[in-house]
C-alpha positions in Angstrom: 62.3 -3.9 26.7 64.5 -6.9 25.6 64.6 -10.7 26.2 68.0 -11.5 27.6 70.1 -13.9 25.5 73.5 -15.5 26.0 76.1 -14.3 23.4 76.4 -16.1 20.1 79.1 -16.2 17.4 78.8 -15.0 13.9 77.9 -17.9 11.6 80.3 -18.1 8.6 79.7 -20.2 5.5 82.0 -20.3 2.5 80.9 -20.7 -1.2 83.3 -21.4 -3.9 82.3 -20.5 -7.5 83.1 -22.8 -10.6 86.0 -21.9 -12.9 85.1 -19.4 -15.4 85.2 -20.0 -19.2 88.3 -17.7 -19.5 90.1 -19.4 -16.4 89.5 -22.8 -18.3 90.5 -21.3 -21.8 93.7 -20.0 -20.0 94.5 -23.5 -18.5 94.2 -22.1 -15.0 94.7 -24.8 -12.3 92.1 -25.3 -9.4 93.5 -24.8 -6.0 90.5 -24.7 -3.7 88.9 -28.1 -2.3 85.6 -28.0 -0.6 84.6 -30.7 1.8 81.0 -30.2 2.8 81.0 -33.0 5.2 83.6 -31.8 7.6 82.9 -28.0 6.7 86.5 -27.8 5.6 88.2 -25.5 2.7 91.8 -26.6 1.7 93.7 -24.1 -0.2 97.0 -25.0 -2.0 99.9 -22.6 -2.8 100.5 -22.7 -6.5 104.2 -21.5 -5.9 105.0 -24.2 -3.1 106.4 -27.5 -3.3 103.9 -30.1 -4.5 104.4 -32.1 -1.3 103.4 -29.3 1.0 100.0 -29.8 2.5 97.3 -27.5 1.5 96.3 -25.0 4.3 92.9 -26.0 5.9 90.2 -23.8 7.3 86.9 -24.9 8.9 83.6 -23.2 8.8 80.0 -23.6 9.8 79.1 -24.6 6.5 80.8 -24.7 3.0 79.7 -25.1 -0.5 81.2 -26.1 -3.8 80.0 -24.8 -7.3 77.4 -27.5 -7.5 75.1 -26.3 -4.6 71.9 -24.7 -5.8 70.5 -21.3 -4.8 67.7 -23.0 -3.0 70.0 -25.0 -0.7 72.1 -22.0 0.0 69.1 -19.9 1.2 67.7 -22.7 3.2 70.7 -23.6 5.1 72.3 -20.0 5.4 69.6 -17.3 5.3 66.2 -18.9 6.3 67.0 -19.3 9.9 68.0 -15.7 10.1 64.7 -14.6 8.4 62.7 -16.7 10.9 64.4 -15.2 13.7 63.5 -11.7 12.4 59.8 -12.6 12.1 60.2 -13.4 15.8 61.6 -9.9 16.7 65.5 -10.4 16.4 67.6 -8.3 14.2 69.3 -10.3 11.5 72.0 -9.7 8.9 73.3 -11.8 5.9 76.2 -10.3 4.2 78.3 -11.6 1.3 82.0 -10.9 1.2 84.9 -11.7 -1.3 87.3 -10.7 -4.0 85.6 -9.0 -7.1 84.0 -11.4 -9.5 83.6 -14.4 -6.8 79.6 -14.5 -7.0 78.7 -12.2 -4.3 75.8 -10.6 -6.1 74.9 -14.0 -7.6 74.6 -15.2 -3.9 72.7 -12.4 -2.6 70.4 -11.6 -5.7 71.1 -14.2 -8.4 69.0 -14.0 -11.6 65.5 -13.3 -11.9 64.7 -15.9 -14.4 64.6 -19.0 -14.1 63.4 -18.7 -10.5 65.8 -21.6 -9.8 68.5 -19.0 -10.1 67.2 -16.2 -7.7 69.3 -15.6 -4.6 69.0 -15.0 -1.0 67.3 -11.5 -1.2 64.4 -12.4 -3.4 63.9 -15.9 -1.7 63.8 -14.0 1.7 60.9 -11.7 0.3 58.8 -15.1 -0.5 59.6 -16.7 2.9 58.8 -13.3 4.9 55.2 -13.4 3.3 54.7 -17.0 3.2 55.2 -17.0 7.1 52.9 -14.0 7.4 50.2 -15.6 5.3 50.4 -18.7 7.7 50.1 -16.7 10.7 46.7 -15.9 11.9 46.8 -14.6 15.4 49.2 -11.7 14.7 49.1 -8.4 12.7 52.2 -7.6 10.7 53.7 -4.4 9.2 56.5 -4.8 6.8 58.7 -1.9 5.5 61.6 -1.9 3.0 64.5 0.5 2.3 67.5 0.2 0.0 70.7 2.2 0.1 74.2 2.0 -1.2 77.6 3.4 0.2 79.4 4.8 -2.9 82.7 6.5 -2.5 82.0 6.8 1.3 78.7 8.4 0.4 75.4 7.1 1.8 72.7 7.1 -1.0 69.1 6.3 -1.1 68.5 4.1 -4.0 64.8 4.7 -3.6 64.9 8.5 -3.7 63.9 10.8 -6.5 67.5 11.9 -6.4 69.5 8.8 -5.7 72.9 10.8 -5.9 71.9 12.9 -3.1 74.3 12.3 0.2 72.4 11.3 3.3 73.8 11.5 7.0 74.3 8.8 9.4 72.9 9.7 13.0 72.7 7.9 16.3 70.2 7.5 18.9 69.9 5.6 22.2 66.8 3.6 21.2 67.6 2.9 17.5 71.3 3.0 17.3 72.9 4.0 14.1 70.4 5.1 11.4 70.2 7.0 8.1 68.6 10.3 8.3 65.7 10.7 5.8 66.0 7.2 4.2 62.9 6.5 2.0 61.0 3.5 3.5 57.9 1.9 1.8 55.2 -0.1 3.7 54.9 -3.4 1.3 52.1 -5.7 1.6 53.3 -8.6 -0.6 56.1 -10.3 -2.5 55.6 -8.3 -5.8 55.5 -4.9 -3.9 58.8 -5.8 -2.3 60.3 -6.9 -5.7 59.2 -3.7 -7.2 61.2 -1.8 -4.5 64.2 -3.9 -5.1 64.1 -3.4 -8.8 63.4 0.4 -8.5 66.6 0.6 -6.3 68.6 -1.7 -8.6 68.3 0.8 -11.6 70.2 3.5 -9.4 73.0 1.3 -8.2 76.5 2.0 -9.2 78.0 -0.7 -11.4 80.9 -0.5 -13.8 82.8 -2.8 -16.0 86.4 -3.9 -15.0 88.6 -6.6 -16.4 87.7 -9.0 -13.6 83.8 -8.5 -13.9 81.7 -6.9 -16.6 78.9 -5.6 -14.1 81.1 -5.1 -11.0 79.3 -3.6 -8.0 81.1 -0.3 -7.3 79.2 0.3 -4.0 78.3 -1.6 -0.9 74.3 -2.1 -0.8 72.0 -2.7 2.1 68.4 -3.8 1.5 66.7 -3.6 4.8 63.3 -5.2 5.9 61.7 -4.1 9.1 58.9 -6.5 10.2 56.7 -5.3 13.3 54.4 -7.7 14.7 51.5 -7.4 17.2 50.1 -9.9 19.5 47.2 -9.7 22.0 48.0 -11.1 25.5 45.5 -12.6 27.9 44.7 -9.4 29.7 43.9 -7.6 26.3 47.0 -5.7 25.9 48.8 -5.7 22.7 52.8 -6.3 22.6 54.8 -5.3 19.6 58.0 -6.9 18.4 60.2 -5.5 15.7 62.9 -7.2 13.8 64.9 -5.8 11.0 66.7 -7.9 8.4 69.7 -6.4 6.6 70.8 -8.1 3.4 74.2 -6.7 2.5 76.0 -7.1 -0.9 79.5 -5.8 -0.3 81.4 -4.4 -3.2 84.5 -6.9 -3.9 88.0 -6.2 -2.8 90.2 -5.7 -5.8 93.7 -5.1 -7.1 94.3 -2.5 -9.8 96.8 -4.6 -11.7 94.1 -7.3 -12.1 90.9 -5.1 -12.9 92.7 -2.6 -14.9 90.8 0.2 -13.1 91.7 3.8 -14.1 90.0 7.2 -13.5 86.6 6.8 -11.5 87.1 3.0 -11.5 90.3 3.4 -9.7 88.9 6.1 -7.2 85.9 3.7 -6.6 88.2 0.7 -6.0 90.2 2.8 -3.6 87.2 3.7 -1.4 86.0 0.1 -1.6 89.2 -1.3 -0.3 89.4 1.3 2.3 86.1 0.5 3.7 86.7 -3.3 3.5 90.0 -2.7 5.3 88.0 -0.8 8.1 85.8 -3.7 8.3 88.8 -6.4 8.6 90.1 -3.8 11.4 86.6 -4.0 13.2 86.6 -7.9 12.9 90.2 -8.0 14.2 89.5 -5.6 17.2 86.3 -7.5 18.2 88.1 -10.8 18.5 91.2 -9.6 20.1 90.9 -9.9 23.8 93.6 -7.1 24.3 91.7 -4.5 22.2 90.0 -1.8 24.3 88.7 0.1 21.0 86.7 -1.1 18.2 87.0 1.3 15.3 83.4 1.4 13.9 83.8 5.0 13.0 86.6 4.3 10.4 84.0 4.2 7.7 80.3 4.3 6.7 80.0 0.7 6.3 81.4 -0.3 9.6 79.0 2.4 11.4 75.9 0.9 9.5 77.1 -2.7 10.3 78.0 -1.8 14.1 74.9 -3.8 15.4 75.7 -6.8 13.1 79.2 -7.0 14.5 79.4 -7.5 18.2 75.8 -6.1 18.7 72.2 -7.0 19.0 71.9 -9.2 15.8 72.1 -12.7 14.6 74.5 -12.5 11.8 75.8 -14.8 8.9 78.6 -14.0 6.6 78.9 -15.7 3.2 82.6 -15.6 2.1 82.8 -16.0 -1.8 85.9 -17.5 -3.3 87.4 -18.0 -6.7 88.8 -21.5 -7.3 91.8 -20.6 -9.6 95.7 -20.4 -8.8 96.0 -16.9 -10.0 93.8 -15.6 -7.2 95.7 -17.6 -4.4 96.5 -14.2 -2.6 93.0 -13.0 -2.6 91.5 -16.4 -1.7 93.9 -16.7 1.2 93.1 -13.1 2.5 89.1 -13.9 2.2 89.6 -17.2 4.3 91.6 -15.4 7.0 89.0 -12.8 7.0 86.1 -15.2 7.4 88.1 -17.4 9.8 88.3 -14.2 12.2 84.8 -13.3 11.9 83.5 -16.7 13.2 84.9 -15.7 16.6 82.9 -12.5 16.8 80.3 -12.7 19.5 77.0 -11.0 19.2 74.2 -10.6 21.9 70.9 -10.9 20.0 67.6 -10.3 21.8 64.1 -9.9 20.8 63.0 -6.1 20.3 59.8 -5.6 22.4 57.6 -2.5 22.1 60.2 -0.4 20.4 59.4 3.5 20.7 59.3 4.1 17.0 57.0 1.0 16.1 54.8 2.3 13.1 52.3 -0.4 14.1 51.7 1.2 17.5 50.9 4.5 15.8 48.3 2.7 13.5 46.7 1.1 16.3 46.5 4.2 18.3 44.8 6.1 15.2 42.4 3.4 14.7 41.4 3.4 18.3 41.0 7.2 18.1 38.8 7.0 14.9 36.8 4.4 16.7 36.1 6.6 19.7 35.1 9.6 17.3 32.7 7.2 15.4 31.1 5.9 18.7 31.0 9.5 20.0 29.3 10.8 16.7 26.8 7.8 16.8 25.8 8.6 20.4 25.2 12.2 19.5 23.1 11.1 16.7 21.0 9.0 18.8 20.8 11.7 21.3 19.3 14.1 18.5 16.6 11.7 17.5 
């Protein structure tokens, strides 16, 4: 059962990192201007005539390098997390060239706490809201996967290099068969799940980034809530939050990728290209076909792009002149994405609700105890 909702567009925000120490040492020129009042990003072509006006792009929200992690979370991700607690599906994903701060935005640094990103802040917000809600029962589950060289891997598995299959069902859409999922009862348990999975994530050094993500990762939180109606029946709502850190698009000439790094980059660029094709097809009125099946990434994000999900895309940029082409590509990508229409709805009484199973088991055990109690009284 679902509550009808009119279409809403994907929300797109842009975040520009500061100049790196190397860019400053190399006397690179800043070509990105951010106007957070008007939500505008202006990009200047370093090869063009100085009199040529910069290219303007407008988004739902734009951030320069001075924005703090807390402000990014509160304005970008917190409304999505709140929706998931109400039973909607929500996705936050970071996109951009390698080395632009996607992992910093999504995960940040653990210490000091002010540098924590969207994912750890979402953990805290989920359990703060649950602790403040007394008339509902909640069940929270977490899973963590990566897509590496077009293989889906379970980062919480005893053998994280095992390849998992994607399946599709009428009720739950596209899902990963045999993906590990843990019931978590608090922030520290959720953090342990993230840290355990991070140890298995594929990273590697390139010339652009010492700890470059070599895979796309999706940390998923499923929140079930049960509320009793006036007639005594209970209704379950189930929201799913996807927190997605995409690997960065990259050029071999800049990253110096060879061997395994080059093979990884080819697969990364292929899946990001497939994502771009899906976005283009969704916003093209003439398009009859959306190529979700062209990559594992687009299949897993199928509901987030054009489906039953509230979605925010964070496009990350570098400000320096030598990244003009990549920055322009990211801004065009993001500009298209803001026209995607989703149809989010509250997921009520899903068939696969674990909370329902628990409630039925408790009711069965209570009935057994009552029956045994009655038999005991009869014996007396």
